[in-house]
N, C-alpha and C positions, 0 to 999 in steps of 0.2 A: 789504278785507277781507284780512286777516294772510295771508302764505304757509301759514303751519303750519296754520289754519283751515282753508283753501282745502284744502288736501293730506290734513287729518284728517276734513273732510266725504267727500271723494270716496274716502276709504278706506273709512269708514264704510257707506258705498252699495256699494261691492265687496263688503265682508263681509255685506252684509244682500242682496246679490241674487244671491251664486255660495255662499256658505257659508265658515265657516274655511278650509276644507281644498283650496278651490278656488279662494280669493280671490288676487291677487298685486298688489303693491303698486306694478311698472310699471305695470298697465295702471289703477291708483288714479291714477297720476302722467299717464299719458297725458290721462286725462279731465278731470284739474285742470289742464292747461296743453295742451289742444288747439288753440285759438286761436292761441296764439305758435308752437305749431309747424306748423299748418299756414300762416302767412304767412313762415318759415324757408324752408319747402319750396319756395313761389313763388319766394321770389328765388333760392334755391339753382337752380332751372330755369332761371332766368332767367340767371344765370351760366354754368352748363352749352351752356347754347343759343349765348352769346357765345363760350364757348370754342371749342366746335364749330364755327360757323360760320367762325372766324378761321383756325384752324389746318388746317382743311378743304377748306371749299368758296373761302374768297379766295387761301386759297397754291394751290390746283389753279389757279386763272385766274391768277394771277403766275406759276405754271412754264409753262401753255400760253402764255402771253403770251411768254416769254423763249424758250419753244421755235420760234416762229411764225418763219417766213422774214422776215415785212413788218410789224412792228411798231411800232405808234405812242408815243415816249417818256411824252408826258401820259395817255395810258390805263394805262401800267406805273404812273407816279406817283400814278393816282386811286386804283390797286391798292392801292399799299403805304400809301398814307392812310388808306384801308377797312382794312387789317389792323390799322394801330396805331389807330383809332378805336375798333376792336373790343377791342382789347387793352386798353386804359384803360378803358371800359365794365365788362370783365370783371373788371378788378383793384376797380374803386369796389363793385360788387354782391358781388363774394367775401367784399371785408371788411364791407360790409353783415352780408351772412348769418352770417358769425364772431361779429359785435355782436349780433346777436341772440341768437343759440348761448349766448354765455357770458351776457348777460344771464337768459335763461331758467335755464341751469343754476346761476346763483348762486342763483335763487330756489327751485329745487327743490332743492340742499343746503340752504338755510337752512329750508326747508321741511319735510325730512327729519329734520335735527338737532334741530331745534325740536319735532317731533311725537314725536322718540326722548326729549329730556329730560321732556318734559309725561308721556311714558306712564310714563317711571321714575318720577316722582314718584308716580302713581297705584298702582304696582305693591305689590300684598301680599306679597312676598316675589321675592326675585331669582333662584331655584331654583340652578342650578349656574352661574347669569351672575358672574362676577367684574369688578371694577374695570375690570381692565385690559381686556378684552375691550369694555367698552364705550365706552371711551377708544378704542381701536380702530377701532369701528363708525363714533364720530363723527369720528375725523380722515380714517382712510384712506377708509372705507365713505362716507362724505361727499364726499369726493374724487371716486369712483369714479361717484358719480350725478352729480357737475357732470359728466366729462368724457364721460359716455352724451348729456347731453339738447345738448352743445358738438358732438358728433361724428355720432351716430345719425340725424339729416336729412338729412346727405348718402349715406344708404343709398338715398332714392327717387332720386337724381341718375344711381344706378350702371346700373340696368336701363335707364333712358329712354335716356341715352347710347348704351346698350351695343346697344338695338334700331335706333336713328338710326345707328349706326356701321354695323350688319350690314347695314342697306338700303343704305346709300350704298358701302360696300365690292362688294357684289352691283351696283349702277350702274356702279362702276369695273371689279371683275374678273370678274364672272360669276358663275358656278356654284365658279368656284375660291375665292372668297370663303367657299365654307360651311368649306373647312379652318382658314381665320383664326378663323371662330365657331367650330369645332369644338375649336379651340386652348383658348378662353376657356372654353368650355361643359365640358371637360377640367379646368381652372385651378379652375373654380367645384367641381366634384364634388371636387377633392381638398382644395380649401379647407373646404369643408362637413366631412371628416373632421377634418383640421387643427385646423379650428374648436372640433370637438367634443370633440377629445384636450385643445386648448388650457383649455375651460373646465373641463375636467376636474381637469386638473392645477394651475390657475389656484385652481380653488376649494379642492383640495385644500391648495395651499399657503397660501391665507387662512384656514384652517380651522388648520394649525398656525401662523402668525404668531400668531393669536389668543391659541392656547393659549401660545405662549411670552413674550408680552406678558402675558398674565394669571399666567403664573408669575413672571416678571418683576416684575408688582405685588404679588405675596405678598411676594416678597424683600423689596421695597424697603421695605413696610409693617410687614416683622418684622425689619429689620435689625439693631433692638439684639440681639435673641435670638439672631440668628446669630450676631452678632461675640461674644456675652458667651460662646457655647458654640465658638467658632472653626469654625463651618460653612464659612466661605466656599468651602472647596475642591471641598467636597462639592457646593454648591450652582452652581458655577461647572460645575462637571461636569454637571450636571443641564440648565442650561440651554443648555449646549455638545452635548449630546445631541440636546437638542429642535431646536435651530439646524441641528444636520446633517441630522435629518429634513426641517426646511423646506428647506435648499437643496438637496436632492436633489430634491423638488417643483418648484420653481425652477428648476433647471436642466433639467428635462424642460419647464414651461412656456417657458422663456427661450429653448431650443432652437427647437419649432415657431414662437414668433413672429419669432426671428430667420429661420428658413425664408422665412416669410410677407412681412416686410421685403423678404428678398431676392429674391425670386419677383415683386415685383410690379415692379419696372422692367425684370424681363426678359422680362415675356410678351409686350410688342409685339413683339420680336426676334426670340423665339422663331416668334409666330405669321407674324412676315413671313419668317422664313426658310422654313419648312414651307410656304407659300403659292407665294410666286417659284420655290422650287425645283421644286415640283411645276409650277407656270404653266409654267415655261422648258424644264422636262424633255419637257412634250407637245407643243413644237413653236412656243408661243405667244411672241410679241413684245413683251419688258417695255420699257417706255418710262421717261424719268427722269420726266414728270408723273406715270405711273401711279404708280412706285416708291414716290416721296417722299411722296405725296399718303396712299398708304393707309397710310406708316410713323407720318407727322400724325394720322389718323384714330386710328391704333393706339394713339398715343401719347394722343391725347385721352381714347379709351374706358378707358388704364389708369392715367388721372388720376382719373377717375371713379371708376372701381373699386376706387382704392388707398382714395378717401376713404369707399367703402360698406366695403371690408373692418376700417379702422381703425374705422368706427361699428360693425361687427359685434362684434371683439374686446373694444371698449368696452360693448357690452352683455352680452357675457358674462362682465364683471367686474363690470357694474351687477348683472345677476341672483343672480350669488352674492350681493351685497350687500344685497340686496331680501329675497331670503332670510333672512338673516340679521335684518335690520329686522323681518321679517315675524314672525318668531320671538318679540321682543320683545314687536310690537305684540298678539298675541294671547293674551300670558300673564296670569295674572287681577291684577286692580285689588283695592285695600281694599273692604272691604265697606261698604255706606252702610246705616245703620240706621234704623228709623224712630225719631222723635220725639215720638210723640203720647203724650205721658207724662201723668197728672194729678194734680191737687194738688204735693206738694215732691220728689215722686220724680225724681231726674235719671236714673237707672240703673236698668234691670230687666233682669235675665237668668233665663231660666225653662225649665229643662230642657235647656241648651244643651249640645253637644256640638260641639267645635272640633278643627280639626286642620289643621298649619302643610301639607301635602300629602296631594291626595287626586285621584290623578289617574284619568283613568277606565279604562285600559286597567290599572292595577295597584290598582282598587277592587273589591271585592266589599262590596254591600249587602245583609242579608237580610231580606228585606220579610217583611210579612205573611202573603203569598200562597208566599213560598218558604223561607223562614227555618225553621233547625230549633225554634225558639222560636213557630213561629206560630199564633196565637191566645192569645198571653202581653199581658197587658194592664199597666197601670202598678202598679196596686193590688195586683194576683195578684205582682208581681213583687219587691215593696218589702220583705217579708220575708226574704226568703233574700237581700236585699243587705245589710240589716243585719246578718243572719247570719256572714255571708261578710265583712264589712265588720269585725265583732268578732273572726273569727277571724286575718283579717289584724292586726288592732290590738292582739293577744295577749288581748282582753279576753272572748272567746267561752267558755262553759263547758267544751267540749268539742273533742277533737281535730278533730272535724269540725262544720261549723253545723249546727244542728238539723233542718232542713228537708231535709238531704242525709241524715241516718240515717233517713227514711221508707222503709217498706218496700213491695215493690211491689205483694205481697201486697192491699195496701190498693187497688190502681188498675184499676177492673174496664176490661179493654182488648179489644176484640173486634178478631182480628187478620184482616186479609185477604191472599190471595198476592199480588195485584197494590198493593196498598197501600205507598205511598213511605215512607220515616222521616218525611218531614215532615208525612204526612197519619195515621200511626200517632202521633205524639207531639203534635200539635195537638188529636186526639181523644182525648186520655188525662191532662190536664191538670189536669182539675175536682177528682179525691180528694186529687192533691196540692197543688193550691192553698190546697183546704178547712183542709186541715192547718196549713199554712202561714201561714195569714192568726191561729191563735192563739197565735202567737208573740208576746212582749214585745218592742217595737223603741224604748221611751220612751228619749229625749234620743238617739235616732241618727239623724242625715240618713238620707233617704230617697231611692232612685233614682227619680226620674220622668220618665217616657216616654224614655229614653234609647233612640235609634237604634243599632243595632249596626254598626259598618262596620269591615271587616278589609282590611288593606293587605296585600300580598304583602311574606315576608321579616322583618314588624315580632314576629313572635315568634319567640322563639329557646330552642333547648334548653335555656339557662341559668336564663333567664326563667320556665317552664311549671317547672322544677324548684323554684325558689325561690320561687314564686308557691303551688305545691300540697304542699310539704313533703313530698315523698316517698309522701303517701296514695293517688295514682292508680296503681294498677298496669296499667292497661291504656294508661296515657299512657307509663308507664316501657317497656313492651313496643314501643309504635309508636315510641320514642325509637331503642331497641335496633335495631328492625328497619330504620329509615329512617340508621342509622349517624350518628346527630347530625344530620341534614341535615333536620330536620323545619320548614317552614313555615309559617304560618299557610295559605296555599292549600292545601298538603297536606292538612290538616287537615280544611277545608272541603272540600275534596274527596272526602273518605273518608268523614264523618259525613252529607255529602247524596247524593251519586249514586250513591256505593260501595257501598253499605251496605243491600241490600233484604231486604226484610220476613222472606223465610225466612236470613238472617245474624242479624238481630236476636232473630228467637226462638231461633235456636240458643245466642245467646250470651245470652239471659236465662233459658234451661234449661240449662246450666251444660254443651250437649251443643258445646264449643267445639271441633273439629278441624283437624288440619293444614289440611286442604285448605281449610278457610273461611278461615283466615290469609292463606294464599297467593294466595285469591282477591280479599281486602281489600286487601291490599299489593300486587297486580297484578306479582306476578312479581318482585317487587324482592328478596325474601329465597330463599333455597335451604332447603326441607324438613328438613334437619338441623339446623339453625339455629334455625327454627320447633319444632321437636320441645325442646330443649334448655332453649330459652325457655319453653315450655311446662308446666315441672316445678314444678307447686306454686305456681305462683306467682299464676296466675290462679283465683279460686274463685269460684263462683255469687254468694256474699254480694258482692265486693265489686263484682261487675258490678251489681247490685243497687243499691246503694248509690251508684255512680256515675252511674248513668243516671236512674234514679226518675223516667221517663216525659217528663222537658222537658228533661234536659241543662242543668237551671241551672246546675252549676259550670264548663261549657263556656264558655256565653254570659258569665258573670262572669269565665274567663280569657283571653276573646277583649277585653273590655273594658279589661281590666290592660295591653293593648299598649300600648309605651310609645311614645310620641309624639304621644299626642293628649291634650285638657283634655277633659273631663267634669264639667259642673254640674250636681249630680243634685238640687237643692233649689231653689226660686225665692228669687233675692236681688234685694232692693229696697233702694237706697241713697237716703235721703233727704237734702234741700238741707242744708247744713251739719255732715255728719256726720264726723268723722274715723276712717278705716277702719283699723286693724290687721293688715297680711296676713303671715302666717308661717306656717311650715314647715320641711320639710327640703330639702337641696339636692335640685335636680333634681325639686320636687313640683309646678312648673308656678307660681311665683309670678310669674314674667316673660311667662308664656305667657297667664295672667289677664289681666294687663294689656294685651297684644296683642291677645287675644280682643275687649277693651272699643274698641280702636282699630278694631278690623277689619282686623288685619293677620292674623288667622288665617280660615279656612275654618268657617263655620258649617253642620255636619252635619243636627242640628235642634236641636229648640227654637226659642227667639225670645229675641231681645236689643234692647231698647231704649234708646237715650242723647240724651238733649238738654241743649245747651249747647255751650260754648267749652271746649277740652280742652289742658292745659297737661302736657307729660311729659317728667319727666327720669330717664333710662335710666341703667344700670349705669357703662357706660363713657360720659362726658360727651363728648358732641363742641360743637366748639370750630370756628367760620369763622374765616378768614383777615380779619382786623381790631382794631379797637380792641377792648378791654374794655368799654365802652359798647354798641358797636354789636352783640357779644354777646348784653348784655343787654338793649336797647331789643329787639332782635330784628324790628325792622319798625315797632315802637310808636312814637306820637310822643312827645318827653322832655318827661317831668312833673320839675320838679328836687326838688319834697317828697317824691315817691313815690320816687323814683331814690335820693335819700339812705337813706331808710327803709330798703329793700330792699339798700341797700349794708353798710348797718347790721346788718341782721337776718342777714344771709351772713356776717359778720364779714369783710366785705373792706375796709372802710374806712383796717384799719391795713397791709392791702397796698398800697392804692393810695398810703398816704403813702409807700411806700418807692420807687415808681418816680419818677421824675423828669416823666413824664407824667400821673401821677394815671390817672384811668378811660381818660383817651385812648392809654395804652399801647397801641403794636401787640404783639399776642401770636403773631401768626405763623400759619403753616399747621400745624394740628393742635395749635395751642397749645404750639408749641415754645418758649416763653419761660415757661411756667408750668409749676407742679406738679401733681402728679395732686388735691391737697387743692384748691389754687385753681381748675383746671379744673374740677371739680364744684361749686364754690361758684358759681363765676361761671354754671354750668349751672342750679343751681338760682335762682340771683339772675333767672335771667332769665325761670324759671316764676312767681317770686314778683313781679317788676313785672307781669306777662301781664294779670293782673287775670282770669285764666279764670273758670270756673262749675266745671271739675272738675279736681281735680290726682292725676295719676299719677306717683306717685314709686317709683321702683323702686332702693330700697336706697340713698336718696341720701347717708347718712350713715358707710357703709364707708370712706370713704376720708378722713375728719377723725380728727382727734385727738379724743379724748373729750371734751373740758372744750369744745372747739369745736362738737361734733356737739349736746352738749344745750344750748348757746346757740344753735344754729341749729334745732332743735326746738323749745324754748321761744318764740324770736321768731318764726320763721317760721310753724311749724303750727298752732302756740297763739294767737298775735296776730294776726300778717299773716293768715291764710288763717283766721279766726275766721269762721264763715258760711258758707263753703265747704267744698264735697264733697272731702273730701283720701283716696284709697286710697294707704296708706303700706305697702309694704313693706319689710320691715326684717328683720333675724336678729338686732339687739339686741334680746330682748323686755325688758328693760328698759323700754323706753318703751310698752310694750302697755297696761298699767295706764292712761295718760294719753288713752289713745286712747277715742271714742265704743263704737264694737263693735270685736269681733277676729274674722278667718276665718282658719281653719285648711285649709291644701291638703295633701292628702296620694296621692301618685300620681297627680295629675294633677285628681282631685276634692276640691271642697269640702265639705268633709265635717262641718266645724262652724261655727256662729256663733252669737255672743253678745257680751255685755260679758264683760270681763275677768273679774269677778265673779262672774258667772253659769257662766262654764265653769268657772273654778276650785270651784263651790260644790256642793252634794250635792243639789240640786234639779231639776227636770225638765229646764231648759236645763244640764247639767251636760257638760262635756266631758272623757272621762276621756284621749284623744290629746293634747288642751291641755296638759288636767294634769299630765300624763307629761312635755311636753315642755318646757314653765313650769318643773317642779321639778329635771327635767335641768341647763337653764341657769342656774337659782338657783345650785345647788350648785358648779357650773364658775365662774360669778358671782364667789361669795363667795370660793373659794380664790383665784382670781386675784386680788381688792383685797388680800387677806391677803398676797400676795406683793407687790405694789404697795406697800403700804405699808410693810413691811418693807424693799425697795428705797430707801423716800425720808427713814425713818427711821435715827440711827442705836442707839447703847448706851443703855440707859436712864440717866439720871441721879437724884441724889437726889429721893427724892419721887414717883419714878416719872416724871419730865415727860423727853421725849424732845427732842432737839437734831436738828436738819436735820444731813445729811452735809457735810463739806466740799466737795464739788461742787454744793452748792445754798447757800449762805451768801449768797446775795445775797438771798434773802427774809428781810424783817423779819419781827422777832416778831408784829407785826400779822397781816402777812400770812400767816403760818404758822396764827395761831391761827384766821383765817378759812376755811383749805385744812381744818385739822382739824374745823372745826365743820361744813362741809360735809358732810368724810367721813363724819364720827357720824351726819349728819341722812339722806344718802343711800344711805350704804355702800360710799363710794369717795372718793381725794382729787381735787379739781379743783385744778389748776395754774395760774395766770395766764402762762401764757412767753408769748414771741412767736410768732405765727403764721408767721412770714416762712418762706418755702420756701427749698428750695435756690435757685430763680432768684432771688427775694428779695433774697436775703444776696449773690448776686452784685450786683444791681444796685443794691442800696441807698442807698450813699452815694455813686454815682456818677450821673453825667446820664443822663438817658432816652436809651436805644439804640433807635433807630429802625427798623421793619423792614427799611428800605431800605439799612441799614448791615449789617443780618444776612445778605439774599438780595444775591447779588451783582446788581449793575444791568446791564442787559444796553442795551446804550448804542448810541445812532444815528449816533455820531460818522464813522467812516470805516469801512466793514463790508465794502467789497468784497475777493472771491476773490481772495489772494492766489496767486503763483507758487508759495510754499511750500506749498498745498494741494494744486495738481496735482504736484507733485514727490513727496508723500507717498502722492498715490493710485497715480501710477504706481509708487511701490516698493511698495505692495501690492500692484498687479497683478504683480509681479516684475522690475520693475525697464526700463531702456531700451531694452535687448535685446528684451524680450517687448513691450514698445510697438513697435518697428521692424517685428517681425517681425507685428504685428496689420497695421501700413501695408500691409504687403507685401501680405498677403490680398486687403486692400479693393482695394490697387490692381489684383492682378491680376485682381479680380471684376468691376470697372467697368470696366478697361481690354481684355480680352477682348470686354464687350457692345459697349463703344463702336468696337471693329476690326471687329467683323461688320457693323455699317451702314457704316463706309467703307469696309470691303470690299466692299459693293454698289455704291456710285459707284464705287470703281475698276474694275470689272467690266464695268459699266453704259458709261465711256469707253472701255474695248477694246471691247467689243461681240465677243466670241468667247470660242470655250473653255465651251461649255457642261459640257460633263462634270465637267472641272475645277472648275469655279464650284459646282458641287452638291455636289461631294465636299470642298471647302473650306469651302463653308457648312456643311455635315452636321460637319465638324471642331468648328469654332466652336461651332455646337448644344452639343456634347456636352462641349466645353470648357468652357461656362457653366455647366454643370450641376452638374459636378465641382468646379468651384472655388466655387460657392456653398456646397456641403454644407462644402466646406472653410473657407471664411470663417466659418460659420456656427458649427460647433463650436470653432474657436479663438477665437471674440469671447467665447462665451458662458462658456466655461471661463475666459478670463481675466477678465471680468469678476464673476464668481462668486468668483473668488478673494481679488479687491479688496474685495469685502463681506464676505465671510466673515473675513478679516483683521480690517478696520476694526472690526467687529463683537467681535472676538476683543478684541482691545485695548481697546475701547472697555468690554467687560464687566469683565475682569480689573482697568483701572484704577479704575472706578467699586466695584466688591467691596471694591477694598482700600485705601478712602477712609476718612478718619478718619470719627466719630459727628459728627462737627461739621459737615459737609457735609449729612449726612443730615437736621440737625435744622433749618439753615439754608434748606437750597433746597426750594420746594414739589415734593410731588412728580408734579405734572405737567409739571413742566418737566422733571424726569429722564424721565420716563414718554416724553416727547416725543420724547428722543434714540433711546431704542429703538423706539418706535413709529414715528412719523411719517418720522422721518431718515431710520432703515436701512429701511423700507419703501421709501423714495425713493431711497437707492442701490441697493435690491434690485431694483427695477422700473423707475421711471421715468428714471431717471439711466441706465441702459444702453440702456433704448428710445432716449431721447436723442441718446446716443453715437453708435450704430449707423446712425441716421437723418442724424445731422452726419456721421460719415464719407465715409457714402453719396453722402451730396449734394456734398460737398467733392471727392470725385473724380469724380462725373457734372459740376460746374461747370468742372473743369480739362479735363477730357477733351474736354467741349462747346466750350471757350474754344479750346483750343487746335487743334479741326477748324477752327473757325470763322475764327481766323485763318490756317490752313495755306491754307485754299479763300480767304480776302480778308484778305491782310496789311493792309489798308489798316482793317481792324477795328481794327487795334492802338491808330489814334489815337483810338478813343472806350475801347475796354477797357480801357487802362491809366491813365486819369484816372477811369473808372468805379471802377476799382480802389484807387484811392488813396481817393476818395471813400468808397468804403464801408467802407475800413480805418478812417477817420477817424471815419466813422459807429459802428462798430463798440467804438471807443476811449472817444467819448464818451457814447454810448447805454447800453452796457453797465453802466456804475457805476449809472445811473436804474434800470434792469430789476432789479440785484442788488440795490438797497438796496431795492424793492418788494418784492420775495419777501424780503429781511431781516424787513422791516417785518410781512409777512404772516406770516413765522414767529413771531417775540414776539408779535403781538396773536392769536396761535394758542393759544398757552399758558394764559393767564387762564380761557378758557371751557372749554379740557380742566381743566385746575386745579379750576374751578368744577363742571363734573361729578362727577369724581372726589369732591370732597368732599360735593358735593348725595349719591350713591350713598351714604358712609356715615351719612350724616344724615337720610335720605330719612324714618325714623319720626320722628324731632323736626319736619322740616318739615310733615310733614303733620299732626301732632296738631296743632300750634299754628296749622293752616289757612296756613300762608305759602308755600303751592304755586305760587301765584300771583305771588308778589314773587319768588321764586326763578327764576322761566319769565321775567320781565320782566328780570333781571340777565342772564339765559344769552343772550337774546335781544340786550341792549347789548353784551355781551363781544362776540357774534357778529357784530353789525353793525360794529362797529370793527374787528373781523378782515375784510369784506366790503370795506371802502374799496382797502387794499391788494391784498388780492386779485383784482377784477375789476381795479382799473388794471391791475397786472399783467399780463394779458392783452390790457389794450385797448390799455396803450402797444405791446405788440408788432404788434396790428394796424393801429397807425397808423404804424407804423415800416416796415408789409408795401405799405400803400399808398404811401409814399413811395419804397420801394425800386423796389415794381413800374413806376411812372410812370417812373424813371428807366431800368428796365432795356428798356422799349419803346423808347429811344433806339438798343440794340444792333439789334433788330426796325428802325426806320426807316432806320438807316444802313445794315445789310446789304442790304436791300429797294431801297435807291435803287444801293447799289454793284453789286446784280444787273443792274438797269435798265440802267443806265449802260455797265458793263464788260465782261457778259458774251457770249459768243461761242457757237455752235454745239456748240467743243467742250468746252467749259468748265460745258454746262446742270449735268452731273451734279453739279458741284462746286458750281452754284448752288442746285441742289437740298437739298444735303448743309447748306450752311450754313443757308439759311432754315431747316430742318426743326430744326436744334437751336438755331438762334435762337430760334424759338417755343416750345421745350420750355424753352430757358434764361430765360425770360421771368419763369414763376413758381417757377420753382428756385432764381433767384439770393438772389430776395428770403428766400424759404423758408430757404435755406442762413444767410444772416446772422442773420436771426429765430433758427434753430437753435443756431447759435455763441454767440447772446447768452443764451440760454434755457438752453441746457445749460451754460453759463458760472453762471448763476442757480441751477441746479442743482446745484452743488456746493456752494452755500452749506450743503446738510444734510453735506456731506464736512466743511466747516469747523467746524460747530459740532462736530462727533464729533472732529475733531482736536485743537479745543481743549478737550474734554475728556481725551481721550488725554496731551494735553502737559502743560497747567494743573494736572489737578486732584493735588492732593498727596495722597501714599499713607501709609499706615502702615510700619512697619519689618517685613523680613523675618519671618517667623514662626520659620523654623529654617533654619541652614544646611547646604547640601548636605554638606557637609564634616564638619558635625560628627559625633563618636562618641558613640552614646549607650548607656548600661550594659545589657544584655538585662534585666536585674530592675529599669530605673528607669521609672516610680518606686514604690518599695515601701512608700511614706505617703504623704499630704495634709497640708502646712503651709504658710501664707503670714507671711513676714517683710515689715514695712513697716518703713525705716529714716530718719529724718528725712524722710519724702514731703513731699512739696508739690505742691501740682495747681491750675489752673485752666481753667476751661470753653473759654476763649478766650483768646488774647494780648494781647488788651485790656482783660482783665478782672481783677479783683482773686484773691486766692488762695482758693480754697473748701477744701482742706485746707493747714494750715499746719503743716510740720516735726512728720507723724505718726509717730511711732515705735510699732511693735505687733511681738507676733509669737505666731501663732496654733499651737500645737502639734499633731501629729497626733491624732484623734478627738476632740479638744475641741470644742465646743458654744456659740458664743458670741452673746450677745443683746447687741444696738446700742441703745443708747437716749439719748436727748437732745430737746431741743427742736426744732421744725418750723423747719428751715433750719439749723439746728447743722453 
């Protein structure tokens, strides 16, 4: 079972058992990987057992042996060998635990990212989710889930070692051990508050990071528009402002994280100071064995607690990530319609009501029980719909629908004081319905069972006024009263619950007093204003005509809310039909196709679809690959069908201009193609798919006229003959050639029939379609006359026209063909080349591979150079700031180490109890003060460096020419602003702080060991050389793995971003599984260097641990053979630090390598800052601009020459042109001219 399938099943069970609100992705992850977590916990407990036994029990035996007056050498040797064996076993099991955790973490990361991608392919809409946010979730949040699985299992060991250590301390120190335990308890409580605050600020920072990356994604996507309008400074300012908000949250979170990092190694020292001071001041004798055994136990407890705290921090980060994942996983998916259709019907929609969004908390559904139109059925509702539609379309006979003019006296209503408005209206509809049924509705589509759905804020003041044409005085009154703030929710509340029967009676009797209106509006309006508004504006007759007992008008008003699609009639599409869909802009044509694909929510009615669907959107979606791959789109290659498709879509001549033909790489977002070429490739994809239903959303809009006609004739009429085609177009000239025509108006399918039926005068006539087609035809003929005049010169003898000079290359035979076609169809068709701008660029040149367009990220020598460290130091503020940072760390760790050294010094002296207590207390205060000072300094300096790099990166990227954005995939650029900046913001500072802290801890520990036993230098110096060699040799390997991890991360992020843009196309073609498989393959390629990076670090840890055991062995044997009673305290001091340094030294070296590899993110950012070409400056700061400049707009070209790339031919050759102020210039020419 794959990882994503295992997690998906666990998530579904979690949602099923706990509900969507209480479901937690973290619980689902634990349930899916519980067995692996149990095994890991067992290994961790084994590791901590070896650590505790070695550093506490065996060390105590060794110190007792040294302090004994009559000791046996061989017993001491056996104790030292036992200590060495314990340390070796601890190292092996510790590395095994990490290996298991890394493997589990990689599986969870892969599963979560796969689950996110799979869910994204099934989403109905992204709502407010942006591409940058999804990319951020995939890169950063996926990394956080890996880290929590790698570190969270160590949480179990913390409490276990703490309990064992507390019991052992009680055995050694008695009741005074409670002070040490209390110190840790206080520490736990403090960490709880700090962790809560850290989680809060971390979540805040993650949210702001997502917003910044989302904004950056929008900027990169619309970069051409931004540069055309010179908006770079404005957007740089917006992103910088968002970055400052993010930085403030990062600063708070980083400070708390730094406090935790600084405090953890101090806890054993603080606990020992508190315990030993109280122990000695109460008259107890503190021996060397007790003192240093207690310190060793405290360090062992602190080690396990440090792992636990780090695990808790990763849980805090992972909780934020899980909540973001949960938000996406609970989003609505594409609707799956039933396919139980009979006969040749492939699509059936009956009384369908669709909407893009219908959130429960923002949706109000008026059902049969509580609606203001309760009891009204479809048959009774249809006539008024017809009349109202006639009113909207201008075909009604009067200023208002006939049904609305029905008088209230015809309705017999019995009023009861306790009746509600709904009850009143539901019992009074019969008379009105009876009169409405008599209306003539011939030829007008009917509303059939449309359920009413009202959404907050959808009905604005402007909509009401436009729809009701100043006829409704009551609504005018309400609008004035609400001061233009009337939303649907307000109206519904007014007409549902706030109007009692008594108020309605008063309204209908003309007794509308000020008090009633004030009650109606719930005090929102003062009395004086109401009196002014009621002065003659509201008469009884108006109220009667408006209300009519059933509020028909109000229901229709609500049905007109924008954002919803209504299909009032039963629509059946037969197999093999070509349906032309037309309508005004915003009438719902694209929404109609989206509803068929299940991308809109069905509120009422039924929809059935059978067969495979092919979809061509208004904006063509192109994948990063060859033209052939875009056309095949996962289908097997059929040479005959492929050639037929290419020819029908008029792509054969384009492919001839490319050196590689149909194998030309068209790049990310189709960067090497024009808009028309991209549209034709998208259309060719649909033609080749051999689907059952074709949804074509205005596919000819980006094509030249003659190419569009060729594509329509060859594709829609020839290749798709016998297929069901829904063809949306605003070129009504194609509609006569369609089998049927459907007209959409304001989200409603109002007229359906053949072209001749709708234009005729019979029962199937469509007045709206007739008016629309006649309007188009008149404009079309006018355009063609202008087009004819532009093509033809002055008349010659006999009335024969000759071509203008600019088109002299047309032969007489060709021209006669054009004129004959013009006379037959009313338009001139010219057979010019279809070569696009890009085709012209590459026409006579060798094929340019995409790898030449997109800079290759080579793997030659990518180790982090010293210049990168130098640039980062300069971003921090310079070498003086770095020295100041080192001093703060030296003070912090130096005071901590001096505290333990002072204990050994005092034990060797044996007197001065009060002086000891006072100095010990001063050390404690100094440690805490220096710790806070160090944290503040570190956070300020590191965030200053990160923000400096981001600011320079942003400015450099925004000032790049368009060539960079056209030739660089979006995912690569986003990777710099998301993953790399996140690395510099969060992980690099965390690694740097741990690294500097451990370096000084190791330094002071080695100083103290060598101070106690100078002979240790014989071992320490060679080991230091070996470690240095390992760092030099091994660091490039780890850095290379990190670099490979980074460059293999970009493909799946780019694939994700591209899939989000084309999710409608992917789902329509049923290619979700194939794209998911590609995503998994890219992710698996990244998993190899990703896992090897961490595995290599663990291998190095084992090797270094085994080497550092030598220090313990040498120190132990020196203690056995050289220590006397007077130097026992120095022996205890040296052994304590030797045991501590065992894991610390290898961890420090691993941190050295890992921190260096983290600088690869700085290197990639620095490469952009230094190597990206920039445009010229917008303006000189010293230039003086007249106050009245510019007073007019003009453009002048003087022998202007331009090429898209240095290696490409000229696109514009010596253009000389002057466009004068206020001139309107039309630009014509061949495609690609």
